[in-house]
N, C-alpha and C positions, 0 to 999 in steps of 0.2 A: 720375603720369605714365602716359598710356596707352601701350600697346605700340607703337602708330604713331608717337607722338611720341618715344618712346624710340629707335626705329629712326632717326628724322629727326635727333635729337641725335646719336646715334652717327655717323652720315654726316657731320654738320656737323663734329664733332670731328676726324674722320680727315681731312676737307678741310684743317683748320687745321694738322694734323700735317704734311700733304704740303707746305704752303707753308714751314713752318719746316724741315722736312728740305731743301727746296732751298736755303733761306738758309744752314743749316749746311754744305751741300755747297760753296757759294760762299765761305764763309769757310774751309774746309778747303782748298780750291783755292788761295786767297790765301796761307794758311799755307805750303802746299807750294811755292809760287813762292819765297817767302823761304827756306825751308829748302833749296831748290836753290841759291840764292845763297850761303848759309852753307856748303854743300858745296863750292862752287867755292873759296871763301876757305880753308876748311879744307885742301883739297887743295893750294892754293898754299903754305900755310904747313906743309904735311906733318904735320897735325894728325889724330888719330883721329876717327872718326865718334861713336863712343861717349864721352860726357862725363858719368859719373855725377853729379857735383856740379851740373852745368847742369841735369840732369833733376830732381834734388832741389829746385832753384830753381823750376822750372816747377810741380811738384807743390804747393810751398809757396805759390806765387803764386795758383794756381787754387783751392786749398782755402781759402786766407785770404779770397778774395773770393766764396766761395760763399754765397749767402743761402738755399739750399734751394729746393725740398723735396728735391733730390738730396743724399744724405749725402757727407761728406767722403770716404769709402771709395769710394763710387760715383763721385765725381768723379775720384779717383785712378785707379781701373780704366780709365775712359773715356780719360783722358790717357795712361796707360801703353800703351794700344792705338794711340792717334794718334801718339805718340812712336815706338813700334816701326815703324809704317808710314813715318815720316818718316825713319827711320835706313835702312830698305830703299830708300827713293827716293834718299837721299844716296849709298848704296853703288852702285846701279845707275848713277847720272849719273857718278860718278867712273870706273866701268868704261868707260862709253861715251866719256867725254872722252879717257882714256889711249889708247883705240885698240888697244892690245896687252892684250887681256883677260887672258891668263894671268898675265903679269908683274904688271898692275895688281892682279889678284885677290890674288896673293901679297902685294904691298905693302900692300893693304887689310887683309888678314888679319893680318899682322904687326903694323900699327898697332893694330888692334882687340885683339888678343891682349895687347899691351903694356897697354891701357886695361882688360883684364879684361873685354871685351864678350862676351856669350854668342854661342855659334855657332849661326848660322842653320841650319835644316834643309837637308841636301843639300851643305854646305859643310865637313862634318867633316874631309875629307881635303886641303882647300885649303891652301896656305901653310905645310904641315908641322904643322898643327894637328890 
């Protein structure tokens, strides 16, 4: 392959990646809308955001359906990050819906502490945690 054709191939690959990135983004936003709905339901049921068993089910599902070349550990790391961001979104939406941010933050922190959820940065003092 000549240097010129290699550059052309690189640009074409990057263009394909850009298309896939936009598709991934659309899927992440669709997932986020469902997560927001789940957050509303959890709030109604007074359930914690953090559910380790459910997260384990998600990891098991995606790694079991992985056909590669991404490794199972790689898939898990990607989904850990996705799930972490989804938890943050649920937390923010709960606070927005409650309207009384301080009281809501304390209730949310209490639910999360009971579930053993890690403390997000900047929230160490919230809710007596």
